[in-house]
N, C-alpha and C positions, 0 to 999 in steps of 0.2 A: 739594442735588441739581441736576443739570443735564440738559439734553435737547437732542439734535440731532434735527431733523425735516425731512424733505424729501418732496415729492410725486413719485411715480414714475408715469409714464404709458407704457403700451404700446399701440401701434396695431396692430390686426389687419385684414387683408383677408380677409373671409369670402366666398369665390367659389363660386357654384353654376352649373355649366355644363350645358347640355342638348344631347344629340346622339343619333344613331342609329349603331349598329355601331362602337363606340369602338375595337374591335380590328381593324378593316379597315385594312391598311397604308396605304391612300389617305387615311384619316382622321388628320390630324396633331395633333388636339387634345391627346391625352394626351402625345405626344412633346414638344410645345411647352410644356405645363405643367411637365413634369419637367425639361426643359432650363433653364427659368427664365431664359433669356437669358445663361447663364453658360458660359464656354468651358472646360468640364471634363467628364469622364465621370461620369455620375450612376448610382449603383447603385440597384437596386430589388428589394425582396423582396415577392412577391405572395402573399397569403393568400386562399384561395378557399373558399367555402361548399360543403360536400360534396354537399348535395342539388342545388345548381345544377350542379356538375360532372357529376353523374349524369344530370340532365335535359337538359343541353346538352353532349353528349359532344365536340362539336367545339371547345369553348371553350378547353380547355387548349392544344391545338396552335395555336389562333388567337393566344393570348397569347404563346406562344413565338415564333411566326412574326413577330408584330408587333415584338417587341424585336429579333429578328434583322435585320429589314428597316430598323430605325430608325437603324442605323449605330453608329459608335464612341462617340457621345455618351451612349448609354444601355446599361446592362448589367443584364440579368436574372440575378441571382446564382445562382439555382437554379430548377428547375421549380416551378410554383406549388405552394405548400404547402397541402394540402387538409385542412380540419378540419370537424368537425360544426358546423352552425348551430343556430338555435332556442334557446329559453330554457334548455334543459338545459346548453348550452355555457357559460352564465354562472354555473352553480351551484358552480364551484370555480375555483381559481387555476391549474389544470393547463394549460389552453390558453394563458394569458398566459405562463406559464413556458416552454412550448414555443416560442412566438414569440420570447421573449427569447433563448433558446438559439440560434436561427437568426440573430437580429440580431448576436449576438456572434460566431458562427462565420463569418459572411460579412462581418464588419467594416462593418456598416451604421452610418454616423455621422450627424451632424446635418445634413449636406448630401446624405444619401441618403434613400431613400423606403421606407416600408412602405405597401403598397397593399392595402386591404381590399375584397374583392368579395363581397358577400352581403347578407343581411337585417340588420335592426337589431341583433339579438343578436350576430351575428358582428362587426359594425362596432363595437359596444361593447367586445368582447374585444380586437380588433385595435387599436382606439384607445387602450385602457388600456395595452397593451404598448408601443405607440409613444410614448405620453406619459411613460412611466416608464423607458425605456431611454435611457441617457445624459442623463437629465432631459428628454428630449424629442427625438425625431427627426421629420422631416417625414412627415406622414401624409396619404394621399389616399384618399378614400372613393368607392367605386362601389356605391351602394345598388342592390339587385336585387329589391326588393319594392315594391308600391304604398305600403305604410306607410312604409318607410324613405326612398323617394324624395320622399314628400310631407311627412314629419315627422321621424322619428327620425334620419335621416341628415343632416338640415339642422340644424346646431347645434354646440355646443361641449362636449358631455358624453360621457363614456365611463364604463363601469362594469361590475362583476359583482355577483352576489348573494352575501350572506353572512348568517349568523345568521337565516335564514328571511325576510330583508328584501331587497326589490329594490334593486339599485344601491347597496348599503351601502358597497362599496369602489369608488372611482372618482376621476376627475379632471375639471376643466374645462380643455380644451386644444383650441383651434380647429384644425380640419384645414387643411392647406396648400391643398387644393381638394376640391370635391365634384363628381362627374360623374354626371349622371342620363342613362343610356342606355336609352331606351324599349325597345330590342330585348331587353334582359336580362329584361324582364317576360314574355316570350312563353311561357315554360314554366310559369308559375305556375298553381296550381290555382284554381278559382273562389273558394274560401274565402280564399286568400291575396290574390287580386286585389281582393276586396271589402274586406279588412281596412283598407286605407289610407283608404277613403272616410270613415270615422268621424272621422279627424283633420281632414279637410276641413270636415265639418259643425261640429266644435268651433271651429275658427279662424274660420269664417264667422259662427257665433253671437256670438263675442266681438269680432270685428273688422270684418266686411264683410257688410252686409245684401244688397247686390247679388249677392255671391257665393252667399249662401244661396239667393236666388231663382233663380240660374242652376242650382244643384244640384237645386232642385225641378223646373225645366223639363227638365233632362237626366236625371232619375231613371230613366226607361225605358231610355235608351241606356246609362246606367251599369250598370244591372242586367244588361244583355246584354253588358257589357264591350266596348262599341264603342270602338275604339282612339282616335279623335279626342276623344271625350268624356273618356276616362280621362286622356289627355295634357293636356287643358285643366284638368282637376281638379288633377292633380299640379303643373302649372306654377303655377297661382294659389295653391295651398295652400303650396307651397314658398316662393313670394314673400312671402306673409303671415307665415309663420314667420320668415323671414330678416329682414323688416322689424321684427318685434317684438323679435327678439334684438338687432338693431342700434340700435334707437331707444327701447327701453323704459327705458333707464338702469340696468338691472340684469341684464346678460347672464350674470354669474356667481352670481346668486341670493343676494346678500348680505342682501336684505330678507326680509320675511315673506310677500309676495304673489307668486303664481305663476300668472298668468292662463292661460298655455298648458297648465296642468294642470287646466283645468276638467273635471270629471267623473272625475278620475283617482284621487282618494283611495280610493274604493271599488273602482275597477278593479284597482289594485295588490293589494288584499287579496283580491278575488275570484279573481285569477289564482293566488295562493298557496293559497287554500282548495280550488280545483279541481285542485290539483297540476298546474297549467298545461294542463289540458284545455281551458280557455277561453284562446283566443289573446288577445293584448293588445288588438287592435282590437275583438274581441267583448266583452271586459270593459269597455272604454271606452264602447261603445255603451250598455251597461247603466248605467254610471256617469253618462253624460250624461243619460239618461232619468231617473235618480234625482234628480240635482241640478236638472234642469228642473222636475220635479214639486215639489221643495222650493221652488224659486223662485216657482212659482205659488201653492203653499199658504201661503207667507209674505206673499203680496200684492205681490211685486216684479214678477212677470211676468203679463201678461194670459192668460186661459185659451186664447184663440184662438192665440196665439203658441206656447204650450206644446203645444197639439195639433198645430200645424204641425211642430214639432220632432220629436215622437214619430212622426208619420206619415212624415216623410222618412227617419228611421232605419229604419222598417219597410219603406218602399218600396225601400230599397237592400239589403234582405235581412237585416237584423239582428234577432235576438231581443232582447227588452227585459227578460227575466227569466231568472234562473238559480237553481236550488235552493240554491246556496251562500248566497244572501241570507238564508235562514232557518236556517242552522246556528247552534247555540247551544252555550255552554260548560256546565260542570256546575252553574253558578248560573242557567242559563236566560237568560244575556245573549247578544245577537246578536254573533257573533264578527266580523262584517264591520265593526262599529263600532270595533273595535280599530284599524282602518285610519285613523281620525281622528288618534289620538295618534301613530301611526307616520308619518303624513304630516307632522304638525307637527315631530316629532323629526328627520326626514330633512332638512327645510328649516331648522329652528331658528327661534327667536323665537316669536311668537304664532301660534296656529292661525288661518289665514286661508284661507277657502274662497271661490272666485269663484262668484257666482250671477248670474242674468240679470235685468235690468230690461227688456230689449227684445232683439229679434234685431238 
């Protein structure tokens, strides 16, 4: 027998930009990202979250005006394609296929762009379509929720749900760029503004005690959705997620540990059990509370730190209990515990849960 073996290294630039009013013609950020310093016309297909388009009725004409004003170097191939957002959009391949159809129809190639504007679920769908058309076309994310600007939009994963499991079908494909426009958060409901806070608590618990203490100090302002406090939270949360992805040594999750999913094994199962009545952030708040209490009960985390964590979650408006925690099967087993094996299977390897020894 013989063997040829070579090491292949691929370098990615994962860029997260912060701005206001990205579609103001005077704001050249998006145009400069898309032109990429290349002397050619770049095509762009824009996919837009339906609820955002309804809440900000001026957004579609703004997008069209922006590209019209950008000159010959950028071409918006069609009016923004509007699809439903939210977790339901991830429950079939339908929307991915719709986006593929438009990529083919408008001849979007590997030097063209698919731009997703919406919450984390829409970005997952659009990212999967972009990653699988032509084996990957350039993808730009514009997250429009607190959760996606702080966490889910910052990363390399795309996916849809299948077989009753979250993100069963998906890819690891870093986006060409991520743009956080704080103005796009203005029409969110209080429930959706709050949702992203929980991922900030999570990453603070596992990565940055100073950030956790800042969240404690700012809890009142955050509960009132004071813009400067929210922007500070998003900025630091995004930075910590990006740092972890870039420096942890496992951005594509080949190993068995996944620290950024602290509190998520039960959250994913609770979302399913509630038929997604529980939003992702709400389920993660319960999951963090659960694993914080386990950390304390196992003697890893001191009681005072556990109490601080639970108090901060409640101070920011999260409930720490859902009736789905008590759902049982015909043999009286807690169904939520099925989430442990599903979590292990999704990652592969050994079941590895992150627990706390300290904030």
